[in-house]
C-alpha positions in Angstrom: -28.8 34.5 -9.5 -28.1 31.0 -10.4 -28.6 30.4 -6.7 -31.4 32.7 -6.2 -33.3 30.7 -9.3 -32.2 26.9 -7.4 -33.8 28.3 -4.6 -37.3 29.0 -5.9 -39.1 32.1 -7.5 -38.8 35.5 -5.1 -35.6 34.5 -3.8 -32.7 36.4 -3.4 -28.8 35.7 -2.8 -26.3 38.4 -1.6 -23.1 38.1 -3.8 -20.2 36.4 -2.0 -16.8 37.7 -3.7 -14.8 35.3 -1.4 -17.2 32.1 -3.6 -16.8 33.7 -6.8 -13.3 34.0 -6.6 -13.1 30.5 -5.0 -15.6 29.3 -8.6 -13.1 31.3 -10.9 -9.9 29.8 -9.6 -11.4 26.1 -10.1 -12.5 26.9 -13.1 -8.6 28.1 -14.5 -7.5 24.8 -12.6 -9.8 22.7 -14.9 -8.4 24.9 -17.9 -4.6 24.0 -16.7 -4.9 20.4 -16.4 -6.8 20.1 -19.8 -4.0 22.0 -21.3 -2.1 19.2 -19.5 -3.9 16.6 -21.4 -3.3 18.3 -24.2 0.4 19.0 -23.9 1.1 15.7 -23.3 2.2 16.5 -19.7 0.9 12.9 -17.8 2.4 10.1 -17.0 1.9 6.6 -15.7 4.6 5.2 -13.5 4.1 1.6 -12.5 4.1 -0.2 -9.2 5.0 -3.7 -8.9 2.8 -6.4 -7.3 4.1 -9.3 -6.6 3.4 -13.0 -5.2 5.5 -13.4 -2.0 4.9 -16.8 -1.2 6.5 -17.5 -4.8 8.9 -14.2 -5.2 7.0 -14.2 -8.5 6.1 -10.8 -9.9 2.2 -10.8 -11.2 1.7 -7.2 -12.6 1.4 -3.5 -12.2 -0.3 -0.7 -11.1 -0.5 2.0 -13.3 -0.5 5.3 -11.6 -1.2 8.9 -13.2 1.4 11.9 -12.7 1.4 15.4 -14.0 5.1 16.2 -15.0 4.2 20.2 -14.5 6.9 21.9 -17.0 7.3 24.0 -13.8 6.5 22.6 -10.7 7.9 18.8 -11.3 6.1 15.3 -10.6 2.4 16.6 -9.2 0.4 13.3 -7.6 -3.0 12.8 -8.6 -4.3 13.9 -5.3 -3.5 17.2 -5.7 -5.6 17.3 -9.0 -8.0 15.1 -9.8 -10.2 16.2 -7.1 -10.9 19.4 -9.2 -12.3 17.5 -12.5 -13.7 14.2 -10.8 -17.2 15.4 -11.7 -16.3 17.1 -15.1 -15.8 15.3 -18.8 -12.2 15.9 -18.2 -12.0 12.9 -16.0 -13.8 11.0 -18.8 -10.8 12.3 -21.6 -8.1 11.5 -18.6 -9.4 7.6 -18.3 -9.2 6.9 -22.3 -5.9 8.8 -22.2 -4.8 6.4 -19.3 -6.7 3.3 -21.0 -4.8 3.6 -24.2 -1.5 4.5 -22.5 -1.7 1.6 -20.4 -2.5 -1.1 -23.3 0.8 0.6 -25.5 2.8 0.0 -22.5 1.5 -3.6 -22.2 2.3 -4.3 -25.7 5.4 -3.0 -25.4 6.1 -5.2 -22.7 4.7 -8.4 -24.5 6.5 -8.2 -27.2 9.6 -8.4 -24.4 8.7 -11.4 -23.2 6.4 -9.7 -19.7 3.4 -11.0 -19.6 2.0 -8.5 -16.6 -1.0 -8.0 -15.9 -1.2 -4.0 -15.8 -4.5 -2.8 -13.9 -5.5 0.8 -14.7 -8.0 3.0 -11.8 -11.2 4.3 -13.7 -13.1 7.2 -12.0 -17.1 6.5 -10.9 -18.3 9.0 -13.6 -16.0 7.2 -16.2 -17.3 3.9 -15.4 -21.3 4.9 -14.9 -21.0 6.6 -18.4 -23.7 4.6 -20.8 -20.4 4.8 -23.6 -17.6 3.5 -21.4 -18.0 0.0 -22.9 -17.5 1.7 -26.4 -14.4 3.4 -24.7 -13.3 -0.1 -24.0 -13.7 -1.5 -27.3 -11.9 0.6 -29.3 -9.3 1.1 -27.0 -8.8 -2.7 -27.8 -9.4 -2.3 -31.3 -6.7 0.2 -31.4 -4.3 -1.8 -29.4 -4.6 -5.7 -31.5 -1.5 -7.2 -30.1 -2.5 -6.7 -26.4 -4.1 -9.6 -24.9 -7.5 -8.6 -23.2 -6.5 -10.8 -19.7 -3.5 -8.7 -19.3 -5.6 -5.5 -18.6 -7.1 -5.4 -15.1 -9.6 -2.0 -14.0 -9.7 -1.0 -10.5 -12.2 0.4 -9.2 -13.4 2.3 -5.7 -15.9 -0.1 -3.8 -18.5 3.1 -3.7 -18.7 3.0 -7.6 -21.5 0.4 -7.1 -23.9 2.8 -4.5 -25.7 3.8 -7.4 -27.2 0.8 -8.9 -25.2 -2.3 -7.9 -27.4 -4.0 -10.6 -26.0 -2.2 -13.3 -22.9 -1.7 -12.5 -22.6 -5.9 -12.1 -23.8 -6.0 -15.5 -21.4 -3.8 -16.8 -18.7 -5.5 -15.3 -19.5 -8.8 -17.0 -19.9 -7.1 -20.4 -16.2 -6.2 -20.0 -15.3 -9.5 -18.5 -16.8 -11.2 -21.9 -14.1 -8.9 -23.9 -11.2 -11.0 -21.3 -11.0 -7.5 -19.1 -10.8 -8.4 -15.3 -11.8 -6.2 -12.5 -10.4 -5.3 -8.8 -12.1 -3.3 -6.4 -9.8 -1.0 -4.6 -9.4 0.4 -1.5 -11.9 -2.7 0.3 -12.6 -2.7 3.3 -12.9 1.7 3.5 -16.8 1.5 2.3 -19.7 -0.6 2.7 -18.1 -4.0 2.3 -20.5 -7.1 2.9 -21.4 -10.3 1.9 -24.1 -9.5 -0.1 -22.3 -6.6 -1.5 -19.3 -8.8 -2.2 -21.9 -11.5 -3.7 -23.4 -9.3 -6.0 -20.2 -7.6 -8.0 -18.5 -10.3 -10.2 -15.0 -8.0 -9.8 -12.0 -10.8 -9.3 -10.0 -9.2 -7.1 -10.3 -7.6 -3.7 -7.4 -4.8 -2.7 -7.0 -4.5 1.1 -6.8 -0.8 1.9 -3.4 0.4 2.9 -4.9 1.9 5.9 -5.4 -1.1 7.5 -2.3 -2.9 6.3 0.4 0.3 7.6 -1.1 -0.2 11.4 -1.5 -4.6 11.5 1.7 -5.2 13.7 0.4 -2.2 15.8 -3.5 -1.8 15.9 -5.8 -5.3 17.0 -8.6 -3.8 15.3 -6.6 -3.3 11.7 -5.5 -7.3 12.2 -9.0 -8.3 12.6 -10.4 -6.3 9.5 -7.4 -7.9 7.4 -8.6 -11.5 8.6 -12.3 -10.4 8.1 -11.6 -9.5 4.5 -9.2 -12.6 4.0 -12.2 -14.7 4.8 -14.7 -13.0 2.7 -12.3 -13.0 -0.3 -12.1 -17.0 0.3 -16.0 -17.4 0.6 -16.7 -16.2 -2.5 -13.7 -17.2 -3.7 -11.8 -13.7 -4.7 -7.9 -13.2 -5.2 -6.6 -11.0 -2.2 -3.7 -8.3 -2.7 -2.7 -5.8 0.1 -1.3 -2.3 -0.8 0.6 -0.8 1.8 3.3 -3.6 2.1 6.1 -1.9 4.0 8.3 -4.4 6.2 9.2 -8.1 5.8 6.9 -8.3 9.0 3.8 -6.7 7.0 4.4 -9.9 4.5 4.6 -12.6 6.8 1.6 -11.5 8.8 -0.5 -11.4 5.6 0.5 -14.6 4.2 -0.1 -16.2 7.2 -3.8 -14.9 7.4 -4.0 -16.0 3.7 -3.0 -13.2 1.4 -0.2 -14.1 -0.9 -0.4 -10.9 -2.9 1.1 -7.5 -2.1 1.8 -4.2 -3.4 3.8 -1.4 -1.2 7.4 0.4 -0.5 8.4 -2.7 1.2 8.5 -4.0 -2.5 8.9 -0.9 -4.6 8.1 2.5 -5.2 6.3 3.4 -8.5 8.5 3.8 -11.1 8.9 5.3 -14.6 8.2 2.4 -17.7 11.9 2.7 -18.2 12.9 1.7 -14.8 10.5 -1.4 -14.5 12.3 -4.4 -16.8 15.9 -3.6 -15.2 13.7 -3.6 -11.3 12.2 -6.6 -12.6 15.7 -8.4 -13.7 16.7 -7.9 -10.1 14.1 -8.3 -8.0 14.4 -10.5 -5.2 11.3 -11.1 -2.3 12.6 -10.8 0.7 14.1 -13.7 2.5 11.7 -13.8 5.2 9.0 -14.3 3.1 10.2 -17.2 1.5 12.0 -18.6 4.8 7.8 -19.0 6.1 6.6 -19.7 2.4 6.0 -23.5 3.0 5.5 -23.2 6.9 2.4 -22.7 8.7 2.4 -20.0 11.7 0.5 -20.8 14.4 -1.1 -17.7 15.6 0.9 -17.9 19.0 3.9 -17.5 17.1 2.4 -13.8 16.1 3.3 -11.8 18.8 7.6 -12.3 17.7 6.7 -10.8 14.6 5.0 -7.5 16.4 8.4 -7.2 18.9 10.9 -7.6 16.0 8.7 -4.3 14.7 8.6 -2.8 18.1 12.7 -3.2 18.5 12.9 -1.5 15.7 10.4 1.2 15.7 12.4 1.8 19.2 16.1 2.3 17.5 14.7 4.4 14.7 13.3 6.9 17.6 16.1 7.1 19.4 18.3 7.8 16.9 16.0 10.4 15.5 16.3 12.1 18.8 20.1 12.6 18.0 19.0 14.7 15.3 16.0 16.2 16.4 16.0 17.3 20.1 12.3 17.4 20.3 11.5 14.3 19.8 10.4 12.5 23.4 11.5 9.9 24.6 10.4 7.7 27.5 13.0 7.7 30.2 12.4 4.3 31.3 11.6 2.6 28.1 15.3 3.7 27.7 17.0 2.8 31.2 14.6 -0.3 31.8 15.0 -3.3 29.7 11.7 -4.5 31.1 9.8 -1.4 30.1 10.2 -1.0 26.1 7.7 -2.6 24.2 10.5 -5.2 23.1 11.0 -6.2 26.8 7.1 -6.1 27.5 7.3 -9.3 25.1 10.8 -10.6 26.1 9.9 -11.3 29.7 6.3 -12.2 30.0 4.8 -13.6 26.3 8.3 -14.9 24.9 9.6 -16.0 28.0 6.5 -18.1 28.9 6.5 -19.6 25.3 10.3 -19.7 24.5 11.9 -19.7 27.7 13.5 -22.7 27.2 14.9 -22.3 23.7 18.6 -21.6 23.7 18.0 -19.3 20.9 15.3 -17.0 22.8 18.1 -17.2 26.1 20.9 -15.5 23.8 18.8 -12.5 22.9 18.7 -11.7 26.5 22.6 -9.9 26.7 22.2 -8.6 23.5 18.8 -6.5 24.3 21.2 -5.3 27.7 23.2 -4.2 25.6 21.3 -2.0 22.9 20.0 -0.5 26.5 23.6 0.0 27.7 24.3 2.3 24.5 20.8 3.9 24.7 21.3 5.4 28.2 24.9 6.5 26.7 23.3 8.3 24.0 21.1 10.3 26.1 23.6 11.2 28.6 25.9 12.2 25.8 23.3 14.6 24.2 22.6 15.9 27.6 26.1 16.9 27.4 25.9 18.7 24.3 28.3 16.3 22.8 26.5 15.9 19.2 29.3 14.5 17.6 30.1 11.3 20.2 25.9 10.7 20.1 26.6 9.8 16.4 29.3 7.4 16.9 27.3 5.8 19.7 24.3 5.4 16.7 26.5 3.6 14.9 27.3 1.1 17.6 23.6 1.0 18.5 22.7 0.1 14.9 25.8 -2.8 14.9 23.7 -3.8 18.1 20.7 -3.8 16.7 21.4 -5.9 13.7 22.7 -8.5 16.4 19.4 -8.6 18.0 18.0 -9.2 14.4 20.0 -11.8 14.0 19.2 -14.0 17.1 15.3 -13.5 16.4 16.3 -14.9 12.8 17.6 -17.7 14.5 14.7 -18.3 17.0 12.2 -17.9 13.7 14.4 -20.6 12.3 14.1 -22.8 15.8 10.2 -22.7 15.5 10.1 -23.1 11.6 11.9 -26.6 12.5 9.2 -27.4 15.0 6.7 -26.9 13.0 7.7 -28.6 10.3 8.5 -32.0 12.3 
């Protein structure tokens, strides 16, 4: 009846039992999430943010988790979409705000002045009482320096009324709180948009970072975002950094700040200080911290990445026979992606460098082992194949060590 009224007078709507069941199920889910909030089943996990160039931990992102009594840990994507357009998303936002401030207070007493960022939903931020919620939380936690709280907003939040959103950000900033635009680059990024939004930080979406070594379009997109940030004096942080190569390439492009599984996974608050006390930045980052790479040297990073992927896929094929391998890439040292780089671009650029020349016999050995693994699997001798995989990993480490020597040789040339 309600749907019929929505379409105007003298209308009728047939009852849809499947739709009715879906609506009932959604109401039950919302009620269960509300109960979870009341029962303190939600927790915050923290993912570190670091300056890759200096190795300094600069902050943490607070990430919501549901510790369900029977289903275990539930990630936000599995429950937040059910409530993102309800008042419950506001209640959870207030809870997150207060929990984060309480944690800031605890860490400040322990001598850890980390900036903690929290994610605020569009519905919550655009409410007329959001500023009051923030003020109330700050009053409730008088020992928390406001500059240690950062609010992350999706860039789509400003689509409604960019003038109102910009003013609200400024009002919050007047209290000492900072702002970051999350998943930047996935929505409606433009110079005009960025100029009018006074957020201090842009977070590059992990979908661009993850494939930066494989997809040139993602590389171009990240470079454009970094340049936009420089124009308007915004700090840039990259999400989804998973490897040393990701980090080195990002630093070369002008992005020093990062978070991702290559640094640390989100962790409960009781694990954070112990992790921080033992954290050491990736040696590759410190090695290149004071060196300006030339764009022409980027393929070397990609080649190392390609070699690791080739090794992992070959080893995976032993455990999973359904993993398909390109036989030409196994047999012919010139056909794998690393070989393409070595005998083409690499040979042209570094062909006279002794550290480069020493890579060839190591690469040949890797392929010899690879051929043996494939043949052994065909013969049905899985145990022997596993033993050969162990030998392959040793050969892989030899190549990586030699690539590191080549990189150091290149560094010496750049620093002259």
